Structure formats: C-alpha cells, structure tokens
N, C-alpha and C positions, 0 to 999 in steps of 0.2 A: 806597654812596658813603662811609659812614662807615669801612669797612675800607680803602677807597682813601686816605682823609685820613690814617688812622693809619700806613698804609705809608709815605706821602709824608713825614710828620714823622719816622718812623724813618730813612729814607734821608737826609734833611736833617741830622739829628743824628749818624748813625753812617756814612754812605755816602760815595761819591765825588761830586764835582760832577755828573759825567755821569749816575750813577745817580738823583741828587736831581732833575736837570732833567727826566729821563724821567719819574720818578714824579709830579712836578709837573704835567707836561703830561697824564698820564693822569687825575689826580685833577681837573684843570681841566675836562677834558672831561666827566667824570662829573657834577661839579657843575652844569655848563651843562645837561646832559640832564635832570638832576633838577629844575632850575628850569623848563625848558621843559615838562615834563609836569605842573607845578603842585604838586609835592610840597613844595618850598621856594619862598619868594618870591624874585624876582629880585634884590632888594637884599640879601638874605641870602646868595645865591649870590656876589654881587659882594664882599660882605664877607669871606667865607670865602677866596675866590681872593686877595683883597688881603692878608690876613693871612698866608696860606701864601707868596706872593711876598715879602712883607717878611721872613719868616724865612729864605727862600732867599737873599736879597740880603744879609742880615745875616751869614750863614754863609759864602757863596761869592762875594759881589759884589766889585767893585774897591776898595771901602773897608773891607773885612773884614780883620781881623788874620790874617796868615798862620800857619798851624800849624807849619810847618817854618821854621827859622831861614834868613835870606837869605844868611848867610855860608857856608853848606853845611858846617858842622862846623869851620871855621877860627875862630881866635880873632879878635876884632875888633881892628883896628888902633888903636893909641893915638895921640892927637894930640899933636903936638910943641908944647912951651910956649915 
C-alpha cells in the first residue's frame, strides 16, 4: 500500500493527468482493501484517500493554475487606453 501511495504522489507531481488519475484509482483500491482486512482503520483509509484526492485536484482540477500559457506562445494583446 505504501509503495502505491508513493507512486501515486510521484505521478501527481511529475506525471500527466491521465497517469495521475490511474495511479490514484489503484492506490484508492489498495487503501480500501487494507482497511477491509483491518490493517488500518476505516477512518485512516478515508483520510488518506481524501488527502490524495485533494492533491490531485489541486494539481489537475478545474481551478488549478495551468502549467502552459493560454496564449500558446503569442504575446498577450495590449488594452487600448
């Protein structure tokens, strides 16, 4: 489980949105299985998934700052006074 969490964080920080989402889904499933077996508490599982989800949304969500400029290399237009 811990390796899956580390991999997910790595994909969120340095991967594409698709890779990060796939890694999040895999980590989420492993967290649930671990909680179901009683290795970790269900509240701890929920907390871990919530924190991973928050990082994913902060990086790739709709309100996240875009890494690439929206003007696609063109100089921004100046406003007329």
